[in-house]
C-alpha positions in Angstrom: 11.8 0.6 19.6 14.8 0.5 17.2 14.8 -3.3 17.5 11.2 -3.6 16.4 11.8 -1.2 13.5 14.6 -3.3 12.3 12.3 -6.4 12.1 9.3 -4.7 10.6 8.3 -5.6 7.0 7.9 -2.7 4.6 5.0 -0.5 5.6 3.4 2.0 3.2 0.0 3.4 4.4 -1.6 5.2 1.4 -5.2 5.6 2.7 -6.6 6.1 6.2 -10.4 6.3 6.8 -11.7 6.8 10.2 -15.5 6.7 11.0 -17.4 6.7 14.3 -18.8 3.4 13.2 -15.9 0.8 13.6 -17.3 -1.3 10.7 -16.5 1.6 8.3 -12.9 2.2 9.4 -10.1 0.9 7.1 -6.6 1.6 5.9 -4.6 0.7 2.8 -1.2 -0.8 3.7 1.1 -1.9 0.9 -1.8 -1.6 -1.6 -4.2 -3.8 0.4 -7.4 -2.7 2.1 -7.4 -3.7 5.8 -10.0 -3.4 8.5 -9.5 -3.7 12.3 -8.2 -7.2 13.1 -7.0 -7.9 9.6 -3.4 -8.8 8.9 -1.0 -8.6 6.0 0.6 -11.7 4.5 3.8 -10.9 6.3 2.2 -10.6 9.8 1.5 -6.9 10.2 -1.9 -6.7 12.1 -4.3 -3.8 12.2 -5.4 -3.5 15.9 -7.3 -0.2 15.8 -8.0 2.6 13.3 -8.0 5.9 15.2 -8.8 9.4 14.0 -5.1 10.3 14.2 -3.6 7.1 12.8 -3.5 3.3 13.3 -2.4 1.0 16.0 -0.6 -2.0 14.5 1.1 -5.0 15.9 3.9 -7.2 14.6 5.1 -10.4 16.3 3.0 -9.5 19.4 4.4 -5.9 19.8 2.0 -3.0 19.3 3.0 0.4 17.9 1.3 3.5 16.5 1.6 4.7 13.0 0.4 8.3 12.5 -1.8 9.1 9.4 
């Protein structure tokens, strides 16, 4: 939603790696390597790394970021 977008911290995804093995999936957001269930210091949480992008959450709201 537009309201969620207005509250989101900056989000720059520079690397996206999907693997059939969940332990090998990760993304780089704002220069930091994050795996599923990790969060940035400003509260952006990686819920699931999918082949086509990543499901993130912020302040309890989930959204999809394409790769």
